[in-house]
N, C-alpha and C positions, 0 to 999 in steps of 0.2 A: 339518443341513443341509452339505454336501459344501462342499471347497475350491472348485471349479468353481461349487458353486451361488453364493457368497459373491464372488467375482470376477463374475460375470454378476450380480449385483445392484449391484456397484459401479457396474460400467460403466454401467449403465441409470441409477443416480442421477447421475452424474456426465454422462452426456448430456444428463439433462434439465436439471440446475443448468446445462450452456453453453447449450440453450435457452433457459432464462428470463433466463440473464446478456444474450443476447444481445438478446431482448425488450426487457429493461429499457434499454439502450443505445442501441435504436431510440427507445423512446417520450422520453428522456431529448434527444434528437437529439444525442448523442454521436457517433453513426456513420452512413451511410448504409447502407441495406439490401442486404446480401451484402457490403460491404466489412469488410475487417479495420484501416482506419486509420483516425484521426480526422477528421470532415467538415471542420473547419477550425481553421487553427493557433490559438495562444493569441493573446491581443489585446496589441498592444504598449505599451498602456497601463494594462496588469496587470502587467506584466513589473518586477520587482524588482531593481538590481543591488547586487551584493553586494560591497562594496570587497574588495579584495586587502589591506589595512593589517590588522593584527593586534589584535584586541581590544586594550582595557583590562584589567589580571589583576584588577586590583578587584570588575572583575563579577563574579569568581570566586570573593570572598575567604570569603564564608561555604557556601558551596554543598557540597553531597554527591557522591560520586560515585554517578551512577546504579548500583544493583547494587551496589554495593562497601560502601556504607556512610557515616557520618562519617569525615572524615581521621583523625580521633586516638582513634577506638575500634575496638576487633578486633572479627573476625566471631564471632559464638557457633561 
C-alpha cells in the first residue's frame, strides 16, 4: 500500500467518524441539525460557583503528585 493509499484511507475514516459524531450529537439533542453550536446554554441551576479563596493545604497532606509518585520517594 502506498502513502497516497494510506492517506486516502485515513481521510475516508475521518470523514466517516465526523458523520457518526454529528449523528450522535443530533440524536442526543445537543445540536440542532446543520448547526455547529450547542442547541441550548447550560441551566444556571446546574452551574457551580468555585470560590477564589485558597484551598486548605491540609487537604493535600498525604497526596501523591500525579505522574510523579510519592513526595518522599525517587522515580526509578
